[in-house]
N, C-alpha and C positions, 0 to 999 in steps of 0.2 A: 147519310153520316159518315162516310168513309174517309172523308178529307176533313171533317171536324176536329176541332182541338177539344183537348181535355176541359180547358177552362171555359169553352163555349158552351160545352155539352151539360157541365156541372151548373152553369149559371141558369140554363134552361130548365134544368131539373129543379134547381131552387124556386124558380118562378112557377112551375107547375105546382109544386108543393104549397107555395103561398096561396095561388088560386083556388086549390082544393080545401086548405084550411079554412078560407075564407066562407065557405059553406053556401056560396051563392050559385054553384053549378047544378045544373040538372043532373039527374042521374046518368042519362046518356053522354052528357059532356064530362062528367066525372069519370066514367069508364074511358072515355077516348084519352082525357088527361093522364089517367092512370096507366094506359097502355103506352103512351108517349113517354111518361115517366120511367116504365120499366126499361124502355128502349135505351134511354139516357143513362140510367144506373148501370146497366150491363156494360154500356160503351166506357162508362168512367171506370169500371171495376176491371175491364179488361186492359185499359191503359195504365192503371196502377200497377196490375200484375206484370205487363210488359215492363215498366219503369223498374220495378223490384227486381226482376230477373236479369236487367242490364245493369244494376248496381252490383248484383250477386257476381256476376261475370268480371265486372272491374276489379272487384275486392278479392276474388278468388286466387289463392296461392298456387305455384305451379304443383305443389304436392296434393292439392285438391283440398285443402283446408281454407277456411275464410278467415281473413284478416279484418277484425273488427277496428274501425277507425271512427274517431268522433265526427260527426257532421259539422262543418264549419261553414257559416254564412258569411257573406262579405262583411257584414257589420261586426263580425268578431276579430 
């Protein structure tokens, strides 16, 4: 999972949730799917935390305070 992208891992997590919600998995398969889902969930959470830290570093002023700026999309 080291070279996996956030979007790929999130999609796999969504697929696992969909399969588990379907109710057709055996107990053993459900446990395996749950274990895989936890790995993807942890990976996604880690990537989001890293992104948040990068944004904070980019917005941090020289005096240590943070400058709040609105997030603008390309559409705006």
